[in-house]
C-alpha positions in Angstrom: 83.6 94.7 90.8 80.3 93.9 89.8 77.2 91.8 91.9 78.0 88.1 90.5 81.3 88.6 93.0 79.5 88.9 95.8 78.0 85.4 95.1 80.7 83.6 93.0 84.0 84.7 95.2 83.2 82.9 98.3 82.8 79.5 96.4 86.2 79.4 94.7 87.7 81.0 98.4 86.8 78.1 100.2 88.0 75.9 97.6 91.2 77.2 97.8 91.2 77.2 101.4 90.4 73.6 101.4 93.5 72.7 98.7 95.3 74.6 100.9 94.4 72.5 104.2 94.9 69.2 102.3 98.4 70.8 101.2 99.9 72.4 103.8 100.7 68.6 105.9 103.3 68.1 103.0 104.7 71.8 102.5 105.6 72.6 106.1 107.1 71.3 109.3 105.7 71.7 113.1 107.6 75.1 113.4 105.9 76.6 110.3 102.7 75.4 110.2 101.0 77.7 111.7 101.9 80.1 109.4 100.4 78.7 106.2 96.7 79.3 107.0 97.7 83.1 108.0 99.8 84.0 105.1 97.7 82.9 102.6 95.0 84.8 104.3 97.0 88.4 104.0 97.6 87.8 100.5 93.3 86.8 99.9 93.0 90.0 101.8 95.5 91.9 100.2 94.3 91.0 96.9 90.3 92.3 97.6 91.6 95.0 99.1 93.6 96.5 96.6 90.6 95.6 94.3 88.4 98.1 96.3 90.7 100.2 96.3 91.5 100.8 92.4 87.9 100.3 91.7 87.1 103.0 94.2 89.3 105.2 94.3 92.3 104.7 92.0 91.2 102.9 88.8 94.5 102.2 86.6 96.5 99.4 85.6 94.1 96.6 87.6 91.3 97.5 85.8 92.8 98.0 82.3 94.2 94.1 83.0 91.0 93.4 84.2 89.0 94.7 80.7 91.8 93.1 78.4 91.1 89.7 80.0 87.5 90.4 79.3 87.9 91.0 75.5 90.0 87.1 75.8 87.0 85.4 78.2 84.4 86.8 75.4 87.2 85.2 72.5 86.7 82.3 74.2 82.9 82.1 74.4 82.9 83.1 70.4 85.6 80.9 69.1 87.8 78.6 71.1 90.3 78.9 68.7 90.6 82.8 68.7 90.7 82.7 72.5 93.2 80.1 72.8 95.4 82.2 70.2 95.4 85.3 72.2 96.4 83.1 75.4 99.4 82.2 73.0 100.2 84.3 70.5 103.9 85.6 69.8 102.3 89.5 69.0 101.2 88.6 65.3 98.0 90.0 64.1 96.0 87.5 62.5 92.7 87.8 60.5 91.0 85.4 63.5 92.0 87.2 66.1 92.1 90.8 64.7 88.8 92.6 66.0 90.0 91.0 69.8 93.7 92.9 69.4 91.4 96.3 68.2 90.2 96.0 71.8 93.6 95.8 73.5 96.0 98.6 73.6 97.9 97.1 75.7 98.5 94.1 72.5 101.8 93.6 70.8 105.5 92.3 70.3 107.4 94.1 73.5 104.0 95.2 75.6 105.1 93.7 79.2 101.7 94.0 80.3 100.4 91.7 78.0 101.6 88.6 80.0 99.4 89.9 82.8 96.5 89.8 80.4 97.5 86.5 79.0 97.2 85.1 83.1 94.7 87.3 83.7 92.2 85.7 80.4 92.8 81.9 81.8 92.0 82.8 85.1 88.7 84.6 83.7 88.0 81.8 81.8 88.4 79.3 85.1 86.0 81.9 86.9 82.8 83.4 84.8 85.1 86.4 84.3 84.9 87.5 88.3 87.0 90.6 88.8 87.7 89.0 92.9 88.1 85.1 91.8 90.4 86.7 89.6 92.7 88.9 91.8 92.2 85.9 94.3 93.6 83.3 92.4 96.4 86.2 91.0 97.1 86.1 94.8 97.0 82.2 95.6 99.8 81.9 92.5 102.1 84.6 94.3 101.7 82.7 97.6 103.0 79.6 96.2 106.6 81.1 95.9 106.7 83.7 98.3 105.7 80.5 100.6 109.2 78.4 99.0 110.9 81.8 99.0 110.4 81.7 103.1 110.9 77.4 103.7 114.6 79.0 101.5 114.9 81.5 104.4 114.3 79.0 107.2 116.6 76.5 106.1 119.3 78.4 105.6 118.5 80.3 109.9 115.8 78.1 111.4 117.1 79.9 114.6 114.8 83.0 113.4 111.9 81.8 111.4 109.4 83.9 113.3 111.5 87.3 112.1 111.2 85.6 108.1 107.7 85.1 108.7 107.0 88.6 109.3 109.4 89.9 106.2 108.3 87.7 103.8 104.5 87.7 104.5 103.2 89.9 106.8 104.9 93.3 105.5 101.7 95.8 104.5 103.1 96.6 101.5 104.3 93.4 100.5 101.0 91.8 100.9 99.1 94.1 99.9 100.4 95.8 96.2 101.5 92.4 95.7 99.0 90.1 95.7 96.2 91.5 93.1 95.9 91.9 89.3 98.3 93.2 88.4 102.1 92.4 87.1 104.1 93.2 90.6 101.9 89.8 92.1 103.6 87.5 89.0 107.0 88.8 89.6 107.3 88.7 93.2 105.8 85.1 93.2 108.6 84.0 90.3 111.4 85.8 92.2 110.6 83.1 95.1 110.9 80.0 93.2 113.4 81.2 91.5 115.3 81.4 94.8 114.3 78.3 96.0 115.8 77.0 93.1 118.9 78.5 93.1 118.9 76.7 96.8 117.6 73.7 96.6 119.2 72.8 93.2 122.5 74.6 93.1 123.5 74.8 96.8 121.8 71.5 98.0 121.9 69.9 95.2 118.7 68.4 95.2 116.2 67.7 92.0 118.4 69.6 89.9 116.6 68.7 87.1 113.2 70.5 88.4 115.0 72.8 89.9 116.4 73.7 86.7 112.9 73.7 85.1 111.1 75.3 87.5 113.9 78.2 87.5 114.1 78.9 83.9 109.6 79.3 84.0 110.1 81.5 86.7 112.7 83.5 84.9 110.7 83.8 81.7 107.8 84.9 83.5 109.9 87.5 85.4 111.5 88.3 81.9 108.1 89.2 80.2 107.4 91.6 82.2 110.2 93.3 84.5 113.7 92.0 83.4 115.5 94.3 85.9 114.3 92.4 88.6 116.5 89.3 86.7 119.7 91.9 86.2 119.3 92.7 90.0 118.8 89.3 90.7 121.0 86.4 89.1 124.3 87.9 89.4 124.5 88.4 93.1 123.1 84.7 92.8 125.1 83.6 91.2 128.0 84.6 93.2 125.7 83.5 96.5 126.3 79.5 94.9 129.6 80.0 94.3 130.9 81.3 97.7 128.7 78.7 99.0 130.8 76.1 97.4 134.0 77.1 98.3 132.7 77.2 102.2 131.6 73.6 101.7 135.3 73.6 101.5 136.8 71.7 104.8 140.7 71.9 103.9 141.7 75.4 105.0 144.5 75.6 103.0 142.2 74.6 99.5 140.1 76.9 100.5 142.4 79.9 100.8 143.5 78.7 97.8 140.4 78.5 95.5 138.5 81.0 97.0 140.2 83.5 94.5 139.1 81.3 91.4 135.9 81.0 92.5 135.3 84.9 93.3 137.0 85.5 90.4 135.3 82.7 87.8 131.7 84.0 89.8 132.3 87.7 88.8 132.9 86.8 85.3 129.5 84.6 85.2 127.5 86.6 86.9 129.0 89.9 84.7 127.9 87.6 81.5 124.9 86.9 82.8 124.0 90.9 83.1 125.0 91.6 79.8 123.5 88.3 78.3 120.5 89.8 80.2 120.6 93.0 79.5 121.2 93.0 75.8 118.1 90.9 75.4 116.0 93.7 76.1 117.1 97.3 74.0 115.6 99.4 76.9 117.9 97.4 79.5 121.3 97.3 77.6 124.0 98.6 79.3 124.6 101.4 76.6 121.0 102.8 76.8 120.3 101.9 80.6 121.1 105.6 82.1 119.0 107.0 78.8 116.1 104.6 79.8 116.3 105.4 83.8 115.8 109.3 83.1 113.1 108.9 80.6 111.5 107.0 83.1 111.9 109.3 85.8 111.3 112.3 84.2 107.2 110.4 83.2 107.1 109.1 86.6 107.8 113.0 88.0 105.0 114.5 85.8 102.7 111.7 86.6 103.3 113.0 90.5 102.4 116.4 89.0 99.2 115.5 89.3 99.5 113.2 92.7 100.5 116.1 95.5 103.1 115.6 97.9 103.8 112.1 96.5 106.9 112.9 94.4 110.7 113.2 95.5 113.9 114.8 93.7 117.1 113.2 94.2 119.1 115.3 91.5 119.3 116.3 87.5 119.3 112.6 86.2 122.1 113.1 82.5 121.3 109.4 81.1 124.4 108.1 82.0 125.8 105.7 84.0 128.5 108.2 85.2 124.9 110.1 86.4 123.2 107.2 88.0 126.0 106.3 90.2 126.4 110.4 91.7 122.6 109.7 92.4 123.3 106.0 94.1 123.1 107.0 97.7 120.1 109.2 97.4 119.0 106.6 95.3 119.7 103.9 98.6 118.1 105.7 101.3 115.4 107.1 99.2 114.3 103.1 98.5 114.4 101.8 101.6 114.0 103.9 104.4 111.5 107.1 102.9 108.9 108.2 103.0 109.8 109.6 106.2 106.9 110.1 108.7 106.6 113.4 107.9 106.0 113.6 104.4 103.1 110.9 104.4 100.3 113.0 103.1 97.3 109.7 102.5 96.9 106.3 104.1 99.2 104.1 101.9 102.0 106.6 101.8 101.7 106.3 105.8 101.9 102.8 105.9 105.2 102.7 103.3 106.3 105.2 106.1 106.3 103.5 109.1 107.8 100.1 107.3 111.0 102.4 105.8 111.6 103.5 109.5 111.1 100.1 111.0 113.6 99.6 108.4 115.5 102.3 109.3 115.2 101.5 113.2 116.3 98.1 113.1 119.3 98.6 111.0 120.5 101.1 112.8 120.1 98.9 115.5 122.5 96.6 114.5 125.0 98.7 113.4 124.8 100.4 117.1 125.0 96.9 119.0 127.8 94.8 116.4 129.9 97.6 115.2 130.1 98.5 111.4 133.2 96.1 111.0 131.7 93.3 112.4 128.7 93.5 110.8 130.3 93.7 107.4 132.3 90.9 107.9 129.2 88.9 109.2 127.6 89.7 105.8 130.5 89.2 103.7 131.3 85.5 105.8 127.7 84.5 105.1 126.7 83.9 101.3 122.8 84.0 102.0 123.6 87.8 103.7 125.6 88.6 101.1 122.8 88.1 98.0 120.5 89.4 100.3 121.9 92.9 100.9 123.8 92.5 97.2 120.2 92.3 95.5 118.9 94.8 98.2 121.6 97.4 97.8 121.6 96.8 93.3 117.6 97.4 93.0 117.2 100.3 95.9 119.2 102.3 93.5 118.1 101.3 90.2 114.1 102.2 91.5 115.3 104.6 93.6 116.6 106.8 90.8 114.4 105.7 88.0 110.9 106.4 90.4 110.5 109.6 91.1 107.5 109.6 93.6 106.6 107.9 96.4 103.3 106.7 95.0 105.3 104.4 92.5 108.2 103.7 94.6 106.1 101.4 96.9 104.8 99.4 94.4 108.1 99.0 92.6 110.4 97.9 95.6 109.1 95.4 97.2 110.9 92.3 95.2 113.8 94.1 98.1 111.5 94.2 100.6 111.7 90.5 101.8 115.3 90.0 101.0 116.1 93.1 103.0 114.2 92.4 106.2 115.2 88.7 106.0 119.0 89.6 105.4 118.7 92.1 109.0 116.7 89.3 110.8 119.6 86.8 109.8 122.2 89.0 110.3 120.8 90.2 113.8 120.5 86.3 114.7 124.1 85.4 114.0 125.5 88.5 115.4 122.8 89.6 118.5 123.3 87.3 121.0 119.6 85.8 121.6 118.3 84.0 125.1 117.6 80.7 123.2 117.8 79.1 119.6 115.1 77.4 118.4 116.3 74.6 115.4 113.4 73.7 112.7 112.7 70.1 112.6 112.3 69.0 108.7 113.7 69.8 105.4 112.5 72.2 102.9 110.0 70.6 100.4 
């Protein structure tokens, strides 16, 4: 961060809020309107706070992204054609950009980080290469996806709109790690748009073409950085669509007849999609997932050795899918309910521990008040809940196995947190009697 951040950033923040206030009437209703500006504000605060933390204490990825974005910014200043090629290149080095690519260790084909650098480079061009402004623009882009995620959840279960706002916007880990100049921010925003397009286009069947285009863009953004999010989300999302359409069949006999067919077709399509997505990235091919998970976990455990107290061990991986399956229960507990309060070794771990404790308490409270059988029955009968929990469990197992330390885990698991907590709140509103019920006016826009 530099002196210019203090002078330029307030101007851009003012512009962001002017645009937000202008858009708010068209994207909110009487119930959700009051959350729009506060939700944007915590994203902006999270982005700035993350930048301060990394620049003063941690160093690491966000600083590296900014350094690479600065190279693209300087390239635009010297040659617009070179800068444009750096943003749009497929990863090939040409004489026009070689002197710039030599300065970027994350440049090249197969680099998951370079997509973030492309976006940061464009934002740098728009902001005079000011770190804080770039971070705020990342937060704003992410907020757009988080808002449509919230409106979709509110449409699915309007009675829980207050609780859903907490789940989507106000979890400290989500608005801190999912707001700034990091891959996590863009992936989280794109996941929100993908969730919205599934519901709007495939279930409500409204604006189908527009939703298809937005959905493909969201898939492209996630695929460029973290393909494993798609592996965890798309198959249960397709099952969600099949289940919703089956549930809407009014004739009981016909519904009982076609449900197995729809479910079977959904499983086949979801499985085929999983195979195709995994095959597109050799690291996540079905035959390599176990080995890749072991490689990642071994690396992160080595990192945790330098971060005293942040590591955890759920067992030894052998690099096979069978070995991952044996570790699944421990991985699930780690990702959803740890670190425990007594495992916190620093302020960021303490926040994560408080969130994990809340997840554990709310989960146990619902199971205690309703019963295990009725809880699982409600989940199986409500397609949106099936999506929330299947995605959360798959994702929790994958990141719990591969992380190896709590510092990395808190970042890796943020895509599942809004879905898991939203699922809990929706489940609670369905099975726990409430003193009064509210309906949200309007529709998801």
